[in-house]
MARLUM-32599 format. One record per residue: residue number from 0; residue in three letters; z, x, y of N, C-alpha, C in turn. Coordinates in nm, 2 decimals. Example, Ala and Ser with C-alpha at 12.3 -4.5 7.8 and 13.67 -1.06 7.14 Angstrom:
2
+-----+------+--------+--------+--------+--------+--------+--------+--------+--------+--------+
!  nr ! rest !   n_zz !   n_xx !   n_yy !  ca_zz !  ca_xx !  ca_yy !   c_zz !   c_xx !   c_yy !
+-----+------+--------+--------+--------+--------+--------+--------+--------+--------+--------+
!   0 !  ALA !   0.78 !   1.32 !  -0.57 !   0.78 !   1.23 !  -0.45 !   0.78 !   1.32 !  -0.33 !
!   1 !  SER !   0.71 !   1.28 !  -0.22 !   0.71 !   1.37 !  -0.11 !   0.79 !   1.29 !   0.00 !
+-----+------+--------+--------+--------+--------+--------+--------+--------+--------+--------+
REM end
This chain:
150
+-----+------+--------+--------+--------+--------+--------+--------+--------+--------+--------+
!  nr ! rest !   n_zz !   n_xx !   n_yy !  ca_zz !  ca_xx !  ca_yy !   c_zz !   c_xx !   c_yy !
+-----+------+--------+--------+--------+--------+--------+--------+--------+--------+--------+
!   0 !  MET !   1.09 !   1.31 !  -0.62 !   1.12 !   1.17 !  -0.68 !   1.21 !   1.10 !  -0.58 !
!   1 !  HIS !   1.20 !   1.01 !  -0.53 !   1.31 !   0.93 !  -0.46 !   1.39 !   0.84 !  -0.54 !
!   2 !  THR !   1.52 !   0.82 !  -0.54 !   1.59 !   0.75 !  -0.62 !   1.61 !   0.61 !  -0.56 !
!   3 !  SER !   1.59 !   0.61 !  -0.44 !   1.60 !   0.48 !  -0.37 !   1.46 !   0.43 !  -0.28 !
!   4 !  ILE !   1.43 !   0.31 !  -0.27 !   1.31 !   0.27 !  -0.20 !   1.34 !   0.20 !  -0.08 !
!   5 !  PHE !   1.28 !   0.24 !   0.03 !   1.30 !   0.18 !   0.17 !   1.23 !   0.04 !   0.15 !
!   6 !  HIS !   1.30 !  -0.07 !   0.22 !   1.24 !  -0.19 !   0.22 !   1.24 !  -0.24 !   0.37 !
!   7 !  LEU !   1.13 !  -0.31 !   0.40 !   1.10 !  -0.35 !   0.54 !   1.03 !  -0.50 !   0.52 !
!   8 !  SER !   1.07 !  -0.60 !   0.60 !   1.03 !  -0.71 !   0.60 !   0.98 !  -0.72 !   0.77 !
!   9 !  PHE !   0.87 !  -0.78 !   0.78 !   0.79 !  -0.78 !   0.90 !   0.70 !  -0.91 !   0.93 !
!  10 !  PRO !   0.69 !  -0.95 !   1.06 !   0.61 !  -1.07 !   1.09 !   0.44 !  -1.04 !   1.07 !
!  11 !  VAL !   0.39 !  -1.14 !   1.02 !   0.24 !  -1.14 !   1.03 !   0.17 !  -1.27 !   1.05 !
!  12 !  ARG !   0.08 !  -1.27 !   1.10 !   0.02 !  -1.41 !   1.14 !  -0.06 !  -1.48 !   1.02 !
!  13 !  ASP !  -0.10 !  -1.41 !   0.92 !  -0.17 !  -1.48 !   0.80 !  -0.18 !  -1.37 !   0.68 !
!  14 !  ILE !  -0.19 !  -1.42 !   0.56 !  -0.19 !  -1.33 !   0.43 !  -0.34 !  -1.26 !   0.44 !
!  15 !  GLU !  -0.45 !  -1.34 !   0.48 !  -0.57 !  -1.27 !   0.43 !  -0.61 !  -1.14 !   0.54 !
!  16 !  SER !  -0.58 !  -1.15 !   0.66 !  -0.60 !  -1.03 !   0.75 !  -0.48 !  -0.93 !   0.72 !
!  17 !  THR !  -0.36 !  -0.95 !   0.68 !  -0.26 !  -0.88 !   0.62 !  -0.31 !  -0.78 !   0.51 !
!  18 !  LYS !  -0.37 !  -0.86 !   0.39 !  -0.43 !  -0.82 !   0.28 !  -0.54 !  -0.71 !   0.32 !
!  19 !  ALA !  -0.64 !  -0.75 !   0.41 !  -0.73 !  -0.67 !   0.45 !  -0.70 !  -0.55 !   0.52 !
!  20 !  PHE !  -0.61 !  -0.52 !   0.58 !  -0.55 !  -0.44 !   0.68 !  -0.49 !  -0.32 !   0.59 !
!  21 !  TYR !  -0.38 !  -0.39 !   0.51 !  -0.29 !  -0.30 !   0.41 !  -0.34 !  -0.26 !   0.29 !
!  22 !  ALA !  -0.40 !  -0.35 !   0.22 !  -0.46 !  -0.32 !   0.08 !  -0.59 !  -0.25 !   0.11 !
!  23 !  ASP !  -0.70 !  -0.33 !   0.15 !  -0.83 !  -0.27 !   0.20 !  -0.84 !  -0.16 !   0.28 !
!  24 !  GLY !  -0.77 !  -0.15 !   0.39 !  -0.77 !  -0.08 !   0.49 !  -0.69 !   0.06 !   0.46 !
!  25 !  LEU !  -0.55 !   0.04 !   0.41 !  -0.48 !   0.14 !   0.40 !  -0.47 !   0.18 !   0.25 !
!  26 !  GLY !  -0.50 !   0.10 !   0.15 !  -0.49 !   0.13 !   0.04 !  -0.36 !   0.09 !  -0.05 !
!  27 !  CYS !  -0.28 !   0.02 !   0.01 !  -0.15 !  -0.02 !  -0.03 !  -0.16 !  -0.13 !  -0.17 !
!  28 !  ARG !  -0.11 !  -0.11 !  -0.26 !  -0.12 !  -0.18 !  -0.38 !  -0.04 !  -0.32 !  -0.34 !
!  29 !  ILE !  -0.10 !  -0.43 !  -0.39 !  -0.03 !  -0.56 !  -0.36 !   0.06 !  -0.61 !  -0.48 !
!  30 !  GLY !   0.18 !  -0.66 !  -0.45 !   0.26 !  -0.71 !  -0.54 !   0.27 !  -0.86 !  -0.53 !
!  31 !  ARG !   0.37 !  -0.90 !  -0.54 !   0.37 !  -1.06 !  -0.55 !   0.35 !  -1.12 !  -0.41 !
!  32 !  GLN !   0.29 !  -1.22 !  -0.42 !   0.24 !  -1.31 !  -0.32 !   0.24 !  -1.45 !  -0.32 !
!  33 !  SER !   0.27 !  -1.53 !  -0.20 !   0.26 !  -1.66 !  -0.20 !   0.17 !  -1.70 !  -0.05 !
!  34 !  ALA !   0.20 !  -1.82 !  -0.02 !   0.11 !  -1.87 !   0.09 !   0.17 !  -1.81 !   0.23 !
!  35 !  VAL !   0.31 !  -1.77 !   0.20 !   0.38 !  -1.74 !   0.33 !   0.42 !  -1.58 !   0.32 !
!  36 !  ALA !   0.40 !  -1.51 !   0.23 !   0.49 !  -1.39 !   0.21 !   0.37 !  -1.30 !   0.11 !
!  37 !  ILE !   0.38 !  -1.16 !   0.13 !   0.32 !  -1.08 !   0.05 !   0.40 !  -0.93 !   0.04 !
!  38 !  MET !   0.41 !  -0.89 !  -0.07 !   0.48 !  -0.76 !  -0.10 !   0.38 !  -0.66 !  -0.11 !
!  39 !  LEU !   0.39 !  -0.55 !  -0.05 !   0.29 !  -0.43 !  -0.06 !   0.35 !  -0.30 !  -0.10 !
!  40 !  ASP !   0.32 !  -0.24 !  -0.17 !   0.35 !  -0.08 !  -0.20 !   0.29 !  -0.02 !  -0.10 !
!  41 !  PHE !   0.39 !   0.05 !  -0.01 !   0.35 !   0.14 !   0.11 !   0.39 !   0.26 !   0.07 !
!  42 !  HIS !   0.31 !   0.36 !  -0.02 !   0.33 !   0.48 !  -0.07 !   0.47 !   0.48 !  -0.13 !
!  43 !  GLY !   0.50 !   0.40 !  -0.21 !   0.62 !   0.40 !  -0.30 !   0.75 !   0.30 !  -0.24 !
!  44 !  HIS !   0.71 !   0.26 !  -0.13 !   0.82 !   0.18 !  -0.04 !   0.77 !   0.03 !  -0.04 !
!  45 !  GLN !   0.86 !  -0.05 !  -0.03 !   0.85 !  -0.21 !  -0.04 !   0.84 !  -0.26 !   0.12 !
!  46 !  LEU !   0.73 !  -0.31 !   0.14 !   0.70 !  -0.39 !   0.25 !   0.68 !  -0.53 !   0.23 !
!  47 !  VAL !   0.73 !  -0.64 !   0.28 !   0.72 !  -0.78 !   0.28 !   0.68 !  -0.82 !   0.41 !
!  48 !  ALA !   0.55 !  -0.86 !   0.42 !   0.49 !  -0.94 !   0.53 !   0.51 !  -1.09 !   0.51 !
!  49 !  GLN !   0.58 !  -1.13 !   0.63 !   0.62 !  -1.29 !   0.62 !   0.54 !  -1.35 !   0.73 !
!  50 !  VAL !   0.47 !  -1.46 !   0.71 !   0.39 !  -1.54 !   0.80 !   0.49 !  -1.61 !   0.88 !
!  51 !  THR !   0.46 !  -1.61 !   1.00 !   0.54 !  -1.66 !   1.11 !   0.44 !  -1.71 !   1.24 !
!  52 !  GLU !   0.46 !  -1.82 !   1.30 !   0.40 !  -1.85 !   1.41 !   0.44 !  -1.78 !   1.54 !
!  53 !  ASP !   0.56 !  -1.73 !   1.53 !   0.63 !  -1.65 !   1.65 !   0.59 !  -1.51 !   1.62 !
!  54 !  LEU !   0.49 !  -1.43 !   1.66 !   0.48 !  -1.30 !   1.65 !   0.56 !  -1.23 !   1.76 !
!  55 !  GLY !   0.60 !  -1.29 !   1.87 !   0.64 !  -1.24 !   1.98 !   0.53 !  -1.18 !   2.07 !
!  56 !  VAL !   0.55 !  -1.10 !   2.18 !   0.46 !  -1.06 !   2.28 !   0.42 !  -0.93 !   2.23 !
!  57 !  PRO !   0.31 !  -0.91 !   2.22 !   0.24 !  -0.76 !   2.15 !   0.29 !  -0.65 !   2.26 !
!  58 !  GLN !   0.34 !  -0.54 !   2.20 !   0.38 !  -0.44 !   2.27 !   0.29 !  -0.37 !   2.35 !
!  59 !  LYS !   0.28 !  -0.31 !   2.45 !   0.20 !  -0.23 !   2.55 !   0.23 !  -0.08 !   2.52 !
!  60 !  ASN !   0.32 !  -0.03 !   2.44 !   0.37 !   0.08 !   2.43 !   0.41 !   0.09 !   2.27 !
!  61 !  ILE !   0.44 !   0.23 !   2.23 !   0.49 !   0.26 !   2.10 !   0.64 !   0.22 !   2.10 !
!  62 !  TYR !   0.70 !   0.19 !   2.19 !   0.84 !   0.17 !   2.22 !   0.86 !   0.01 !   2.25 !
!  63 !  PRO !   0.96 !  -0.05 !   2.19 !   1.06 !   0.02 !   2.12 !   1.06 !   0.00 !   1.99 !
!  64 !  ARG !   0.95 !  -0.07 !   1.93 !   0.93 !  -0.08 !   1.78 !   0.82 !  -0.04 !   1.73 !
!  65 !  HIS !   0.83 !   0.04 !   1.60 !   0.69 !   0.06 !   1.53 !   0.77 !   0.11 !   1.38 !
!  66 !  PHE !   0.67 !   0.11 !   1.29 !   0.71 !   0.17 !   1.15 !   0.61 !   0.25 !   1.13 !
!  67 !  GLY !   0.63 !   0.31 !   0.99 !   0.52 !   0.41 !   0.94 !   0.57 !   0.50 !   0.83 !
!  68 !  LEU !   0.49 !   0.60 !   0.82 !   0.51 !   0.71 !   0.73 !   0.52 !   0.86 !   0.76 !
!  69 !  VAL !   0.59 !   0.93 !   0.70 !   0.62 !   1.06 !   0.73 !   0.55 !   1.13 !   0.62 !
!  70 !  CYS !   0.44 !   1.19 !   0.62 !   0.37 !   1.24 !   0.51 !   0.42 !   1.40 !   0.48 !
!  71 !  GLU !   0.41 !   1.41 !   0.33 !   0.48 !   1.53 !   0.29 !   0.37 !   1.64 !   0.32 !
!  72 !  THR !   0.25 !   1.64 !   0.32 !   0.16 !   1.74 !   0.34 !   0.08 !   1.71 !   0.46 !
!  73 !  GLU !   0.00 !   1.81 !   0.52 !  -0.10 !   1.79 !   0.63 !  -0.22 !   1.72 !   0.54 !
!  74 !  ASP !  -0.24 !   1.76 !   0.43 !  -0.38 !   1.70 !   0.36 !  -0.34 !   1.54 !   0.36 !
!  75 !  GLU !  -0.23 !   1.50 !   0.32 !  -0.20 !   1.36 !   0.31 !  -0.22 !   1.29 !   0.43 !
!  76 !  TRP !  -0.18 !   1.34 !   0.55 !  -0.20 !   1.28 !   0.66 !  -0.35 !   1.29 !   0.72 !
!  77 !  THR !  -0.41 !   1.40 !   0.69 !  -0.56 !   1.40 !   0.70 !  -0.63 !   1.29 !   0.62 !
!  78 !  GLN !  -0.61 !   1.26 !   0.51 !  -0.66 !   1.15 !   0.43 !  -0.64 !   1.01 !   0.48 !
!  79 !  LEU !  -0.51 !   1.00 !   0.53 !  -0.48 !   0.88 !   0.59 !  -0.55 !   0.83 !   0.72 !
!  80 !  ARG !  -0.56 !   0.97 !   0.80 !  -0.65 !   0.94 !   0.91 !  -0.77 !   0.90 !   0.88 !
!  81 !  ASP !  -0.83 !   0.99 !   0.80 !  -0.97 !   0.97 !   0.76 !  -1.00 !   0.83 !   0.69 !
!  82 !  ARG !  -0.92 !   0.78 !   0.62 !  -0.94 !   0.65 !   0.55 !  -0.94 !   0.54 !   0.67 !
!  83 !  ALA !  -0.83 !   0.55 !   0.77 !  -0.84 !   0.46 !   0.87 !  -0.96 !   0.46 !   0.94 !
!  84 !  LYS !  -1.00 !   0.56 !   0.99 !  -1.12 !   0.58 !   1.06 !  -1.24 !   0.52 !   0.99 !
!  85 !  LYS !  -1.27 !   0.56 !   0.85 !  -1.38 !   0.50 !   0.77 !  -1.36 !   0.36 !   0.76 !
!  86 !  ASN !  -1.25 !   0.30 !   0.75 !  -1.23 !   0.14 !   0.73 !  -1.22 !   0.09 !   0.87 !
!  87 !  GLN !  -1.24 !   0.16 !   0.97 !  -1.25 !   0.09 !   1.10 !  -1.10 !   0.03 !   1.16 !
!  88 !  LEU !  -1.00 !   0.07 !   1.10 !  -0.89 !   0.02 !   1.14 !  -0.85 !   0.04 !   1.32 !
!  89 !  THR !  -0.78 !  -0.04 !   1.36 !  -0.75 !  -0.02 !   1.51 !  -0.66 !   0.10 !   1.54 !
!  90 !  PHE !  -0.71 !   0.20 !   1.62 !  -0.62 !   0.29 !   1.66 !  -0.55 !   0.27 !   1.80 !
!  91 !  PHE !  -0.41 !   0.25 !   1.78 !  -0.35 !   0.23 !   1.92 !  -0.33 !   0.35 !   1.98 !
!  92 !  ARG !  -0.31 !   0.46 !   1.91 !  -0.31 !   0.58 !   1.98 !  -0.40 !   0.69 !   1.88 !
!  93 !  GLU !  -0.48 !   0.76 !   1.93 !  -0.56 !   0.86 !   1.87 !  -0.47 !   0.96 !   1.80 !
!  94 !  PRO !  -0.53 !   1.02 !   1.69 !  -0.45 !   1.15 !   1.62 !  -0.44 !   1.23 !   1.75 !
!  95 !  GLN !  -0.32 !   1.30 !   1.72 !  -0.28 !   1.39 !   1.81 !  -0.18 !   1.50 !   1.77 !
!  96 !  ARG !  -0.16 !   1.61 !   1.82 !  -0.05 !   1.71 !   1.80 !   0.05 !   1.69 !   1.92 !
!  97 !  ARG !   0.18 !   1.66 !   1.87 !   0.29 !   1.66 !   1.95 !   0.39 !   1.76 !   1.95 !
!  98 !  PHE !   0.44 !   1.80 !   2.07 !   0.56 !   1.90 !   2.09 !   0.49 !   2.04 !   2.04 !
!  99 !  SER !   0.38 !   2.10 !   2.06 !   0.31 !   2.20 !   2.03 !   0.39 !   2.32 !   2.08 !
! 100 !  GLY !   0.41 !   2.38 !   1.96 !   0.48 !   2.51 !   1.96 !   0.63 !   2.53 !   1.95 !
! 101 !  LYS !   0.69 !   2.39 !   1.92 !   0.83 !   2.37 !   1.93 !   0.87 !   2.35 !   1.78 !
! 102 !  PRO !   0.99 !   2.37 !   1.73 !   1.02 !   2.33 !   1.58 !   0.98 !   2.20 !   1.55 !
! 103 !  ILE !   0.99 !   2.12 !   1.65 !   0.98 !   1.96 !   1.62 !   0.81 !   1.92 !   1.62 !
! 104 !  GLU !   0.73 !   2.02 !   1.64 !   0.58 !   2.00 !   1.63 !   0.53 !   1.90 !   1.52 !
! 105 !  HIS !   0.45 !   1.81 !   1.53 !   0.41 !   1.73 !   1.44 !   0.25 !   1.66 !   1.48 !
! 106 !  LEU !   0.19 !   1.63 !   1.39 !   0.08 !   1.56 !   1.38 !   0.11 !   1.40 !   1.39 !
! 107 !  SER !   0.03 !   1.32 !   1.46 !   0.09 !   1.19 !   1.45 !  -0.04 !   1.09 !   1.52 !
! 108 !  PHE !  -0.06 !   0.97 !   1.44 !  -0.14 !   0.88 !   1.51 !  -0.06 !   0.72 !   1.48 !
! 109 !  PHE !  -0.11 !   0.64 !   1.57 !  -0.08 !   0.51 !   1.56 !  -0.19 !   0.40 !   1.53 !
! 110 !  LEU !  -0.16 !   0.31 !   1.43 !  -0.24 !   0.19 !   1.41 !  -0.19 !   0.08 !   1.46 !
! 111 !  ARG !  -0.26 !  -0.04 !   1.49 !  -0.23 !  -0.16 !   1.53 !  -0.29 !  -0.25 !   1.42 !
! 112 !  ASP !  -0.20 !  -0.32 !   1.34 !  -0.24 !  -0.42 !   1.24 !  -0.30 !  -0.54 !   1.31 !
! 113 !  PRO !  -0.35 !  -0.63 !   1.24 !  -0.40 !  -0.74 !   1.29 !  -0.28 !  -0.87 !   1.36 !
! 114 !  SER !  -0.16 !  -0.84 !   1.32 !  -0.06 !  -0.93 !   1.37 !   0.00 !  -0.85 !   1.47 !
! 115 !  GLN !  -0.05 !  -0.72 !   1.55 !   0.00 !  -0.66 !   1.65 !   0.14 !  -0.58 !   1.60 !
! 116 !  ASN !   0.13 !  -0.54 !   1.48 !   0.26 !  -0.44 !   1.47 !   0.20 !  -0.30 !   1.48 !
! 117 !  LEU !   0.27 !  -0.21 !   1.52 !   0.23 !  -0.09 !   1.52 !   0.29 !  -0.01 !   1.40 !
! 118 !  LEU !   0.20 !   0.09 !   1.38 !   0.22 !   0.19 !   1.23 !   0.21 !   0.33 !   1.30 !
! 119 !  GLU !   0.30 !   0.41 !   1.28 !   0.30 !   0.57 !   1.30 !   0.28 !   0.63 !   1.18 !
! 120 !  PHE !   0.18 !   0.73 !   1.16 !   0.17 !   0.81 !   1.06 !   0.19 !   0.96 !   1.11 !
! 121 !  LYS !   0.27 !   1.03 !   1.05 !   0.29 !   1.17 !   1.10 !   0.33 !   1.27 !   0.99 !
! 122 !  PHE !   0.31 !   1.40 !   1.04 !   0.32 !   1.51 !   0.94 !   0.38 !   1.62 !   1.05 !
! 123 !  TYR !   0.51 !   1.67 !   1.00 !   0.57 !   1.78 !   1.07 !   0.53 !   1.90 !   0.99 !
! 124 !  LEU !   0.49 !   2.00 !   1.11 !   0.47 !   2.12 !   1.04 !   0.60 !   2.20 !   1.00 !
! 125 !  ASN !   0.71 !   2.18 !   1.03 !   0.84 !   2.23 !   1.00 !   0.92 !   2.10 !   0.94 !
! 126 !  ALA !   0.92 !   2.11 !   0.81 !   0.99 !   2.00 !   0.73 !   1.15 !   1.96 !   0.78 !
! 127 !  ASN !   1.18 !   2.07 !   0.82 !   1.34 !   2.04 !   0.87 !   1.35 !   1.97 !   1.01 !
! 128 !  ALA !   1.24 !   1.94 !   1.07 !   1.23 !   1.86 !   1.19 !   1.22 !   1.71 !   1.16 !
! 129 !  ILE !   1.19 !   1.69 !   1.02 !   1.22 !   1.54 !   0.99 !   1.36 !   1.47 !   1.01 !
! 130 !  LEU !   1.46 !   1.53 !   0.97 !   1.59 !   1.48 !   0.99 !   1.69 !   1.57 !   1.04 !
! 131 !  GLY !   1.63 !   1.73 !   1.07 !   1.71 !   1.82 !   1.15 !   1.66 !   1.85 !   1.28 !
! 132 !  GLU !   1.69 !   1.99 !   1.30 !   1.67 !   2.04 !   1.43 !   1.75 !   1.97 !   1.54 !
! 133 !  GLN !   1.87 !   1.96 !   1.52 !   1.97 !   1.88 !   1.63 !   2.00 !   1.95 !   1.75 !
! 134 !  SER !   1.92 !   2.07 !   1.76 !   1.93 !   2.15 !   1.88 !   1.85 !   2.08 !   1.99 !
! 135 !  PHE !   1.74 !   2.00 !   1.93 !   1.65 !   1.94 !   2.03 !   1.69 !   1.78 !   2.03 !
! 136 !  SER !   1.71 !   1.76 !   2.17 !   1.75 !   1.61 !   2.18 !   1.63 !   1.51 !   2.19 !
! 137 !  GLN !   1.53 !   1.57 !   2.21 !   1.41 !   1.52 !   2.23 !   1.36 !   1.41 !   2.11 !
! 138 !  ILE !   1.34 !   1.30 !   2.14 !   1.31 !   1.21 !   2.03 !   1.20 !   1.12 !   2.08 !
! 139 !  GLY !   1.06 !   1.11 !   2.06 !   0.97 !   1.06 !   2.12 !   0.92 !   1.10 !   2.26 !
! 140 !  ASP !   0.85 !   1.01 !   2.35 !   0.80 !   1.05 !   2.48 !   0.88 !   0.97 !   2.58 !
! 141 !  GLU !   0.98 !   1.05 !   2.64 !   1.07 !   0.98 !   2.74 !   0.98 !   0.89 !   2.85 !
! 142 !  HIS !   0.89 !   0.95 !   2.91 !   0.81 !   0.89 !   2.99 !   0.75 !   0.75 !   2.97 !
! 143 !  GLU !   0.73 !   0.74 !   2.84 !   0.67 !   0.60 !   2.77 !   0.80 !   0.50 !   2.75 !
! 144 !  ARG !   0.91 !   0.57 !   2.72 !   1.03 !   0.47 !   2.68 !   1.08 !   0.44 !   2.81 !
! 145 !  LEU !   1.07 !   0.49 !   2.93 !   1.13 !   0.43 !   3.03 !   1.03 !   0.36 !   3.12 !
! 146 !  SER !   0.90 !   0.32 !   3.06 !   0.80 !   0.23 !   3.11 !   0.85 !   0.09 !   3.13 !
! 147 !  PRO !   0.83 !   0.00 !   3.23 !   0.86 !  -0.12 !   3.23 !   0.77 !  -0.22 !   3.14 !
! 148 !  GLU !   0.66 !  -0.14 !   3.10 !   0.56 !  -0.21 !   3.00 !   0.61 !  -0.19 !   2.86 !
! 149 !  GLY !   0.69 !  -0.09 !   2.84 !   0.72 !  -0.06 !   2.69 !   0.83 !  -0.13 !   2.64 !
+-----+------+--------+--------+--------+--------+--------+--------+--------+--------+--------+
REM end
């Protein structure tokens, strides 16, 4: 049980497509809403989608910005992956296994919401890798981070 709840406010183009993606597509519970903002229960954390005309330039890569969820079990990750496929959400990066054979090995997929925000869903085979394994300096994919398109 968490004692604190993470909060993230992020830009969206409209409330309806946001509700369709997050509530219908991912199963987030809807909290308060107005014509310009909506609160979402994102697996116990508070997301606040704020309508804006300036969404910025869509990213061509997963860097520098994305947010998401680290699943506690592989089954939870698999259920989210299957739900995203069933609801025909847009995969920005298909499900994959990253860093195979290393203590930081994890399963990952990325979705793109209707406002071009990127979300990552991952499951670490070694729970210590979530915030530990400091002997490994690798965080993400360096070749993509250095890309001029990222």
